GUSEMI-476646 format. One record per residue (C-alpha): x, y, z; residue in one letter. Coordinates in steps of 0.001 Angstrom, whole numbers, padded with zeros to 6 digits, always signed. Example, Ala and Ser with C-alpha at 12.3 -4.5 7.8 and 13.67 -1.06 7.14 Angstrom:
+012300-004500+007800A +013670-001060+007140S 
END
This chain:
+116997+044010+109359M +113991+041938+110662E +110671+043421+110108V +110248+042592+113521S +112499+045214+115012G +110926+048253+112997L +109076+051133+115339P +105467+049659+114095L +102676+048880+115950S +102299+045149+116859P +099122+044667+114450S +101592+046295+111345Q +104145+044041+111909R +102094+040958+112129A +100246+042030+108932K +103688+042283+107322L +104856+039200+108578A +101661+037162+107175S +101973+038785+103977A +105384+037365+103527G +107211+040942+104330Y +110107+039861+106870T +112989+041751+106162T +113625+045733+104930L +115056+044067+101612S +111494+042520+100779S +110033+046267+101313L +112978+047866+099482S +111093+047690+095752A +107253+047691+097002V +105182+050718+096354S +102361+051871+098561S +099642+050806+096614Q +100825+046993+096113Q +101720+047268+099933L +098013+048515+100815A +096401+045833+098433R +099015+042970+099732G +100667+042336+096177T +104602+041472+095603L +105420+043102+092024A +107433+040303+089638T +108459+041044+085893T +106693+039312+083364R +106448+039264+079319H +103564+039537+077583F +102207+040954+074301I +100246+043935+074533N +097532+044057+071615P +097413+047824+071987S +100601+047764+070804F +102878+046085+068328L +105639+044299+069589G +106992+042533+072706F +106447+044577+075996H +107668+044344+079753R +105243+044805+082159F +104958+044637+086170Q +102590+041573+086968F +101068+041602+090680L +100191+037874+092165P +097832+038433+094831A +098891+037960+098076R +097894+038145+101920A +095305+041157+102396D +097052+043633+104404L +093741+045500+105084N +095886+048786+105349V +094752+052492+103292S +097251+053763+101085N +098262+056486+103850E +099118+053653+106228E +101151+052046+103789A +103098+055023+102871L +103721+055543+106886V +105269+051954+106997I +107171+052303+103714L +108624+055777+105203N +109701+053920+108326V +111573+051391+106249V +113040+053711+104427M +114495+055567+107703R +115255+052379+109438S +117395+051184+106322S +119892+054015+106627R +121133+052321+109665F +120580+048502+108903S +124305+047881+107596G +127035+048157+105446S +124824+048495+102475D +122129+051040+104019R +122986+054054+101587A +121847+051723+098803G +118837+049977+100299A +117548+053337+101144C +118103+054408+097404I +116114+051395+096143V +112964+051925+099016A +112830+055346+097422G +112447+054118+093898A +109405+053925+092023Q +108553+052849+088826S +106610+055723+086656A +103379+053055+085830W +102786+053717+089741D +102925+057384+090006M +100464+057217+087139L +098196+055033+088960C +098536+057295+092155E +097883+060362+090292E +094801+058809+088714E +093396+058064+092148H +094699+061285+093586N +091961+062798+095943K +091040+066344+095896H +089116+068375+098141I +086069+070892+097011T +086368+074337+096969T +082084+074300+097344S +082059+076390+093742C +081167+073656+091058G +082968+076100+088534D +086452+076430+090388L +086523+072461+090867D +085848+071896+087348K +088870+074162+085880I +091161+072771+089164L +090315+069330+087994G +087784+068134+091008G +089266+070789+093557G +092292+071242+095230I +094698+068185+094884S +096433+066428+097414C +100065+065769+097103K +100929+069347+095566E +101432+072403+096812V +098909+075136+095256T +099487+078587+095534E +096655+080995+095734I +097031+084839+095081G +094954+088114+094384G +094761+091722+095767I +093141+092302+099386P +089266+091619+099714G +089497+089437+096702I +088268+086212+098985G +092044+084177+099918K +091512+084223+103521T +087625+083097+103074Q +088818+080475+100468L +091483+079069+102892G +088867+079017+105650I +086578+076831+103219Q +089024+074410+102225L +089706+074026+106114A +086297+073218+106570I +085445+071268+103101N +088474+068713+103980V +086392+067537+106742Q +083475+066600+104932I +082637+062701+105610P +083600+060109+102813V +079992+059462+102766G +079375+062398+101785Y +082216+062476+098921G +084560+064139+100989G +088047+062873+102765L +086710+062918+106249G +090255+064529+107344G +091260+067528+109595K +093255+070821+109062A +096357+072763+109836I +096028+076560+109453Y +099101+078896+110032I +098128+082398+110461D +100706+084979+109773T +098450+088250+109590E +096021+087621+111954G +093140+087500+109471S +091469+084293+110738F +088327+084840+112455M +086594+082015+114546V +083089+083825+113907E +083600+083192+110067R +084651+079919+110373V +081485+079119+112510F +079545+080249+109910Q +081321+078453+106743V +080835+075428+108889A +077392+075904+109211E +076984+076536+105637G +078811+073274+104984C +076458+071171+107042I +073300+073117+105576E +074536+071783+102192D +075297+068294+103135M +072121+067952+104821L +070134+069335+101802R +071838+067179+099227L +072069+064311+101066N +068547+064173+103114V +067228+061359+101064S +069573+059128+102424Q +069043+059386+106126F +065729+057942+107745K +066255+059980+110850N +067742+063240+109867L +067176+065107+113174E +069563+062130+114554T +072160+063097+111975H +071849+066711+112588K +073125+066248+116071E +076358+064636+114533K +076812+067555+112235M +077881+070764+114586H +080057+073468+113994P +081532+072752+117186N +083432+069685+115762T +084379+071305+112529F +086437+074165+114693L +087795+071275+116509A +089307+069318+113870N +091065+072704+112619I +094571+072912+114122F +095604+076754+114142Y +098928+077954+114205F +099789+081764+115260R +102941+082798+113747A +104285+086410+114434C +107419+086729+112790S +109381+084905+109973Y +111552+082713+112758T +107932+081493+114103E +106598+080710+110780Q +110016+079032+109897I +109642+077139+113434A +106221+076040+112742V +106651+074516+109307I +110166+072602+110302N +107338+070942+112975H +104717+070035+110977L +106495+066734+110058E +106737+065672+113243K +102785+066888+114193F +101402+065261+110814V +102872+062160+111790S +101093+062284+115508E +098007+063189+113459H +097778+061237+110396K +094211+062117+109872D +095429+065732+108372V +094642+066387+104779R +095735+069845+104792I +097786+072623+105522V +096892+076144+104791V +099233+079344+105236I +097507+082610+105050D +099852+084015+104143S +103252+083023+103417V +103935+086593+102337T +103302+088783+105258F +106859+088333+107547H +108962+087869+104518F +108006+091103+103205R +108357+093378+106106Q +111300+091887+108187D +114106+091209+105660F +117046+093566+104158D +119096+090691+103059D +117471+089161+099957M +120162+086482+099406A +119089+085041+103205L +115590+085417+102263R +115497+083713+099173T +117694+080592+101035R +114742+080266+103945L +112253+080474+101227L +113422+078089+099254S +114309+075970+102349G +110628+076197+103600M +109029+075906+099878A +111114+072182+099802S +109793+071079+103279K +106055+071950+102138L +106417+069705+099142M +108095+066959+100695K +105165+067098+103437L +102397+066942+100908A +104359+063984+099162K +105199+061894+102206Q +101864+062354+103883F +099157+062658+100921S +097832+065902+101967L +097374+069320+100451A +099096+072337+100857V +097671+075327+100053V +099582+078670+100138I +098229+082331+099985L +100248+084767+098564N +099797+088586+098301Q +100304+091043+095666V +103145+093664+094696T +103948+095866+091957M +106621+095147+089285K +107956+097323+086718F +107812+095562+083190T +108220+096886+079780D +108060+100344+080796G +105106+100301+083161S +104143+098967+086839F +102090+096095+086997Q +100665+093862+089786L +102179+090652+090206T +102468+087986+093166L +104857+088468+095776A +108349+087021+096569L +109475+087291+093178G +109903+084881+089819D +112323+082524+092138S +109525+081782+094404W +106794+081054+091473S +108611+077332+091281H +107554+076861+095009A +104565+075226+093955C +102884+072805+091956T +100042+074662+091011N +099292+078617+091119R +095576+080070+091244V +095784+083922+090564I +092244+085638+091951L +090888+088549+090689Y +088051+090984+089627W +086202+090894+086508N +083902+093874+086569G +081575+092967+089684N +082585+089115+089820E +085300+087470+091447R +086975+084993+089019H +089927+082703+089401A +092603+081948+087113Y +095065+078761+086549I +098264+080457+085869D +100630+077663+086344K +100215+073864+086454S +101594+071044+084935P +098368+068786+084638S +095505+071926+084305L +095085+073893+081414R +095484+077761+081717S +091513+078990+082126Q +089716+080986+084530S +086015+080425+086125A +083817+083073+088458P +083330+081943+092048Y +081479+084253+094937A +082122+084849+098341V +078831+084523+100363T +077441+084469+104002S +077787+080832+103616K +081579+080875+102260G +082617+079979+098426I +079892+079441+096438R +078928+079354+092648D +077793+082897+091348V +074480+083398+090586V +072859+086059+088416S +071367+088060+091480N +074479+087465+093411C +075426+090846+095287K +079530+091482+095555R +080024+091281+099196I +082977+093248+100777R +084588+090642+103819M +086201+093353+106356M 
END
């Protein structure tokens, strides 16, 4: 199948053709990073001075510059994968080849992975820079610990412009409990804007003009809100996310507050619940990888009988713990809120204090009083 027949925009097809990608087979072994920078992988042999011996690495000769972002390159390759399934007798093999990725490419992508700040420096530090894109992060804790506050903060912070060190993206917020308060979102947006202008005031000659462009209303307009009143609605929304995000490619985070609520109340059939949760988790993981966005799942706590006593643990059981890449537990340490990295393939287990203020999530200061959000 020719690239000219793909369901891409005319400019994308023209860029691919000018770079020498004219058929599906020419794109079958290309990673998103190679495509974004207009390179074609070939294999060469050379001696690596860091090792003793003869090694085989990928050498990437320059080709015509596509002038596309890594995210747009991912979208193009996803279209190629879908089209290859129907492109001839070898469609199955082509699909598998198109989905292949070298470990080296995976490492490069991880090193350039983007993060969303939590507005708390100590919390960002233990998270490796913030909430990671391309991953599913579960955040759990007791009521009043600040889960919703953190979810709202992330939905605001993902919109921080690239010039300020942010992603300049949009957010999807799925509310199952009715805890999303627009007035609070407005306050957090005001605090975010205030901090950005204060920290970057020296970069702008006309501060008043820039203030007019940064209004909380703009931040609120960039949050797509879904209210799910039952587990069937929750599943329907999550099933719709792939189509929605493909139509709104600037979405960079999906927050689910909380994933637990309906699945704790409406179920007697535990086997069915496990199957539904497993399917939902699989879709969320695929969404995070496919569109290079962060998925943040807020979870509640429950009591578990262990070693002769009842202990607090995150809801939905042990099987659900495999549904996320990272798991963060929020808890009280005296009068301070703390976050603990309970599970992560790349982050070590450690904790950090954070505060919930009128502006949102912030660093703990010595005179910070405990604030209960009603």
